[in-house]
BALOBA-1460 file (C-alpha; in Angstrom, 3 decimals):
// residues 166
<rec num="1" residu="m" x="-149.236" y="-101.523" z="129.677"/>
<rec num="2" residu="i" x="-146.760" y="-99.609" z="127.531"/>
<rec num="3" residu="d" x="-147.694" y="-101.926" z="124.647"/>
<rec num="4" residu="l" x="-151.089" y="-100.219" z="124.507"/>
<rec num="5" residu="l" x="-149.476" y="-96.962" z="123.437"/>
<rec num="6" residu="p" x="-148.916" y="-95.936" z="119.809"/>
<rec num="7" residu="d" x="-145.497" y="-96.904" z="118.446"/>
<rec num="8" residu="k" x="-144.107" y="-93.348" z="118.406"/>
<rec num="9" residu="t" x="-145.197" y="-92.790" z="122.006"/>
<rec num="10" residu="k" x="-143.688" y="-96.131" z="123.058"/>
<rec num="11" residu="e" x="-140.417" y="-95.156" z="121.415"/>
<rec num="12" residu="g" x="-140.430" y="-91.884" z="123.320"/>
<rec num="13" residu="y" x="-141.050" y="-93.581" z="126.668"/>
<rec num="14" residu="n" x="-138.397" y="-96.189" z="125.948"/>
<rec num="15" residu="l" x="-135.875" y="-93.446" z="125.154"/>
<rec num="16" residu="v" x="-136.743" y="-91.546" z="128.341"/>
<rec num="17" residu="f" x="-136.383" y="-94.605" z="130.541"/>
<rec num="18" residu="e" x="-133.241" y="-95.778" z="128.779"/>
<rec num="19" residu="y" x="-131.345" y="-92.530" z="129.381"/>
<rec num="20" residu="a" x="-132.722" y="-91.980" z="132.882"/>
<rec num="21" residu="f" x="-131.852" y="-95.593" z="133.750"/>
<rec num="22" residu="l" x="-128.331" y="-95.285" z="132.345"/>
<rec num="23" residu="a" x="-127.731" y="-92.032" z="134.211"/>
<rec num="24" residu="g" x="-129.121" y="-93.516" z="137.439"/>
<rec num="25" residu="c" x="-126.878" y="-96.573" z="137.138"/>
<rec num="26" residu="a" x="-123.891" y="-94.372" z="136.328"/>
<rec num="27" residu="f" x="-124.684" y="-92.270" z="139.397"/>
<rec num="28" residu="v" x="-124.520" y="-95.332" z="141.676"/>
<rec num="29" residu="i" x="-121.325" y="-96.686" z="140.102"/>
<rec num="30" residu="f" x="-119.510" y="-93.352" z="140.118"/>
<rec num="31" residu="h" x="-120.665" y="-92.651" z="143.677"/>
<rec num="32" residu="e" x="-118.716" y="-95.713" z="144.789"/>
<rec num="33" residu="i" x="-115.720" y="-94.704" z="142.659"/>
<rec num="34" residu="g" x="-116.050" y="-91.214" z="144.145"/>
<rec num="35" residu="h" x="-115.093" y="-92.610" z="147.535"/>
<rec num="36" residu="q" x="-111.712" y="-93.562" z="146.072"/>
<rec num="37" residu="i" x="-111.315" y="-90.374" z="144.021"/>
<rec num="38" residu="q" x="-111.619" y="-88.163" z="147.096"/>
<rec num="39" residu="k" x="-108.696" y="-89.990" z="148.696"/>
<rec num="40" residu="k" x="-106.308" y="-88.997" z="145.884"/>
<rec num="41" residu="e" x="-105.195" y="-85.378" z="146.052"/>
<rec num="42" residu="e" x="-104.736" y="-84.858" z="142.309"/>
<rec num="43" residu="l" x="-108.123" y="-86.368" z="141.458"/>
<rec num="44" residu="a" x="-109.904" y="-84.590" z="144.310"/>
<rec num="45" residu="k" x="-108.580" y="-81.253" z="143.030"/>
<rec num="46" residu="y" x="-109.838" y="-82.072" z="139.522"/>
<rec num="47" residu="f" x="-113.343" y="-82.511" z="140.934"/>
<rec num="48" residu="d" x="-112.942" y="-79.487" z="143.222"/>
<rec num="49" residu="i" x="-113.413" y="-81.697" z="146.281"/>
<rec num="50" residu="p" x="-111.226" y="-81.487" z="149.386"/>
<rec num="51" residu="v" x="-109.049" y="-84.550" z="149.947"/>
<rec num="52" residu="h" x="-110.920" y="-86.706" z="152.383"/>
<rec num="53" residu="c" x="-109.274" y="-89.898" z="153.570"/>
<rec num="54" residu="s" x="-110.719" y="-90.520" z="156.984"/>
<rec num="55" residu="a" x="-114.104" y="-91.972" z="157.809"/>
<rec num="56" residu="d" x="-113.344" y="-92.289" z="161.508"/>
<rec num="57" residu="t" x="-116.144" y="-90.031" z="162.743"/>
<rec num="58" residu="n" x="-119.766" y="-89.742" z="161.728"/>
<rec num="59" residu="t" x="-119.148" y="-86.190" z="160.470"/>
<rec num="60" residu="n" x="-116.357" y="-87.449" z="158.215"/>
<rec num="61" residu="r" x="-118.513" y="-90.318" z="156.939"/>
<rec num="62" residu="l" x="-121.332" y="-87.931" z="156.078"/>
<rec num="63" residu="k" x="-118.920" y="-85.564" z="154.302"/>
<rec num="64" residu="s" x="-117.425" y="-88.506" z="152.407"/>
<rec num="65" residu="e" x="-120.885" y="-89.595" z="151.224"/>
<rec num="66" residu="n" x="-121.817" y="-86.079" z="150.139"/>
<rec num="67" residu="n" x="-118.506" y="-85.721" z="148.291"/>
<rec num="68" residu="a" x="-119.006" y="-89.082" z="146.570"/>
<rec num="69" residu="d" x="-122.464" y="-87.954" z="145.421"/>
<rec num="70" residu="l" x="-121.057" y="-84.673" z="144.127"/>
<rec num="71" residu="i" x="-118.219" y="-86.391" z="142.253"/>
<rec num="72" residu="s" x="-120.708" y="-88.796" z="140.733"/>
<rec num="73" residu="m" x="-123.054" y="-86.007" z="139.650"/>
<rec num="74" residu="k" x="-120.175" y="-84.175" z="137.986"/>
<rec num="75" residu="i" x="-119.219" y="-87.322" z="136.065"/>
<rec num="76" residu="v" x="-122.820" y="-88.006" z="135.018"/>
<rec num="77" residu="k" x="-123.091" y="-84.389" z="133.864"/>
<rec num="78" residu="k" x="-119.971" y="-84.848" z="131.706"/>
<rec num="79" residu="m" x="-121.298" y="-88.125" z="130.314"/>
<rec num="80" residu="f" x="-124.890" y="-87.111" z="129.587"/>
<rec num="81" residu="g" x="-125.659" y="-83.598" z="130.763"/>
<rec num="82" residu="e" x="-123.985" y="-81.524" z="128.111"/>
<rec num="83" residu="d" x="-126.125" y="-82.704" z="125.209"/>
<rec num="84" residu="d" x="-129.190" y="-80.455" z="125.057"/>
<rec num="85" residu="a" x="-131.347" y="-83.267" z="123.712"/>
<rec num="86" residu="i" x="-130.780" y="-85.611" z="126.653"/>
<rec num="87" residu="n" x="-129.486" y="-83.544" z="129.566"/>
<rec num="88" residu="w" x="-132.824" y="-83.381" z="131.393"/>
<rec num="89" residu="l" x="-132.958" y="-87.177" z="131.193"/>
<rec num="90" residu="a" x="-129.557" y="-87.511" z="132.837"/>
<rec num="91" residu="y" x="-130.483" y="-85.184" z="135.671"/>
<rec num="92" residu="s" x="-133.780" y="-87.012" z="136.079"/>
<rec num="93" residu="g" x="-131.827" y="-90.269" z="136.349"/>
<rec num="94" residu="i" x="-129.854" y="-88.943" z="139.326"/>
<rec num="95" residu="l" x="-133.012" y="-87.814" z="141.120"/>
<rec num="96" residu="l" x="-134.896" y="-91.013" z="140.289"/>
<rec num="97" residu="c" x="-131.990" y="-93.042" z="141.634"/>
<rec num="98" residu="l" x="-132.213" y="-91.245" z="144.981"/>
<rec num="99" residu="l" x="-136.000" y="-91.650" z="145.053"/>
<rec num="100" residu="t" x="-135.522" y="-95.358" z="144.435"/>
<rec num="101" residu="l" x="-133.066" y="-95.571" z="147.343"/>
<rec num="102" residu="a" x="-135.795" y="-94.069" z="149.506"/>
<rec num="103" residu="v" x="-138.238" y="-96.873" z="148.675"/>
<rec num="104" residu="g" x="-136.421" y="-99.257" z="150.990"/>
<rec num="105" residu="n" x="-135.834" y="-96.592" z="153.607"/>
<rec num="106" residu="t" x="-138.353" y="-96.357" z="156.441"/>
<rec num="107" residu="n" x="-137.518" y="-92.696" z="157.018"/>
<rec num="108" residu="p" x="-135.812" y="-90.818" z="154.175"/>
<rec num="109" residu="t" x="-135.514" y="-87.723" z="156.362"/>
<rec num="110" residu="m" x="-133.365" y="-89.468" z="158.978"/>
<rec num="111" residu="e" x="-129.572" y="-89.400" z="158.999"/>
<rec num="112" residu="t" x="-127.745" y="-92.656" z="159.732"/>
<rec num="113" residu="d" x="-124.119" y="-93.398" z="158.911"/>
<rec num="114" residu="h" x="-125.142" y="-91.838" z="155.574"/>
<rec num="115" residu="p" x="-126.754" y="-88.454" z="155.060"/>
<rec num="116" residu="s" x="-130.534" y="-88.669" z="154.929"/>
<rec num="117" residu="i" x="-131.957" y="-89.422" z="151.502"/>
<rec num="118" residu="q" x="-133.725" y="-86.083" z="151.805"/>
<rec num="119" residu="d" x="-130.389" y="-84.257" z="152.272"/>
<rec num="120" residu="r" x="-128.840" y="-86.154" z="149.375"/>
<rec num="121" residu="y" x="-131.882" y="-85.365" z="147.218"/>
<rec num="122" residu="r" x="-131.573" y="-81.692" z="148.209"/>
<rec num="123" residu="q" x="-127.904" y="-81.644" z="147.164"/>
<rec num="124" residu="a" x="-128.777" y="-83.311" z="143.855"/>
<rec num="125" residu="k" x="-131.656" y="-80.933" z="143.235"/>
<rec num="126" residu="n" x="-129.380" y="-77.928" z="143.853"/>
<rec num="127" residu="f" x="-126.794" y="-79.427" z="141.485"/>
<rec num="128" residu="v" x="-129.483" y="-79.829" z="138.815"/>
<rec num="129" residu="i" x="-130.636" y="-76.236" z="139.242"/>
<rec num="130" residu="q" x="-127.043" y="-74.937" z="138.969"/>
<rec num="131" residu="s" x="-126.317" y="-77.160" z="135.959"/>
<rec num="132" residu="y" x="-129.601" y="-77.037" z="134.081"/>
<rec num="133" residu="g" x="-130.873" y="-73.590" z="134.917"/>
<rec num="134" residu="t" x="-134.281" y="-72.086" z="135.364"/>
<rec num="135" residu="n" x="-136.177" y="-74.662" z="133.286"/>
<rec num="136" residu="a" x="-135.350" y="-77.400" z="135.788"/>
<rec num="137" residu="n" x="-138.688" y="-76.988" z="137.550"/>
<rec num="138" residu="s" x="-140.887" y="-77.451" z="134.494"/>
<rec num="139" residu="e" x="-138.737" y="-79.945" z="132.615"/>
<rec num="140" residu="i" x="-137.298" y="-82.125" z="135.374"/>
<rec num="141" residu="f" x="-138.854" y="-81.665" z="138.807"/>
<rec num="142" residu="l" x="-142.462" y="-81.962" z="137.646"/>
<rec num="143" residu="r" x="-141.636" y="-85.335" z="136.107"/>
<rec num="144" residu="t" x="-139.619" y="-86.657" z="139.039"/>
<rec num="145" residu="d" x="-142.266" y="-85.413" z="141.484"/>
<rec num="146" residu="a" x="-144.869" y="-87.424" z="139.579"/>
<rec num="147" residu="v" x="-142.731" y="-90.557" z="139.964"/>
<rec num="148" residu="a" x="-142.215" y="-89.810" z="143.672"/>
<rec num="149" residu="k" x="-145.974" y="-89.563" z="144.156"/>
<rec num="150" residu="l" x="-146.379" y="-92.959" z="142.491"/>
<rec num="151" residu="l" x="-143.728" y="-94.397" z="144.812"/>
<rec num="152" residu="t" x="-145.758" y="-93.304" z="147.828"/>
<rec num="153" residu="c" x="-148.249" y="-96.005" z="146.832"/>
<rec num="154" residu="v" x="-145.694" y="-98.725" z="147.644"/>
<rec num="155" residu="t" x="-143.963" y="-97.129" z="150.620"/>
<rec num="156" residu="k" x="-144.873" y="-96.110" z="154.149"/>
<rec num="157" residu="w" x="-142.854" y="-92.950" z="154.619"/>
<rec num="158" residu="p" x="-143.547" y="-91.158" z="157.912"/>
<rec num="159" residu="v" x="-143.166" y="-87.776" z="156.205"/>
<rec num="160" residu="d" x="-145.395" y="-87.180" z="153.201"/>
<rec num="161" residu="n" x="-143.857" y="-85.507" z="150.180"/>
<rec num="162" residu="w" x="-140.430" y="-85.300" z="151.829"/>
<rec num="163" residu="w" x="-138.816" y="-84.712" z="148.411"/>
<rec num="164" residu="e" x="-140.807" y="-81.495" z="147.949"/>
<rec num="165" residu="n" x="-139.537" y="-80.013" z="151.205"/>
<rec num="166" residu="v" x="-135.983" y="-79.545" z="149.970"/>
């Protein structure tokens, strides 16, 4: 379908998806690395995260997951989010990654041994607002909301528009 578009438009879409895809992949990879970072005092301090070694209770597991997300977002921001030309794409990649995780989730508002996707999306959205500023709504959230609405066509979420309620 993208082949039907004029060349300049195709190039624009390809650029958007390339950077959002790279940022989304980086978010997943650095989330997993974030679990190890938060166990090392010196590294945890660098990311302004409390040292968190134990996952022996559900509360600790949830905190560990939230910390790993936060570490990952800070790394993605350093990698992509400081270039004015592409920063909205990087932040979109983080949000799109979380929306994609929700596709396979029967209830993105429910907490398991991980925070709910809705809570993780809320944390990411707050991070974007703090990092990107007041234009986040018009430049990022409108675009990611459009993708989320498309995803509702292939999912059966029990709560409609859960991503908007954060």
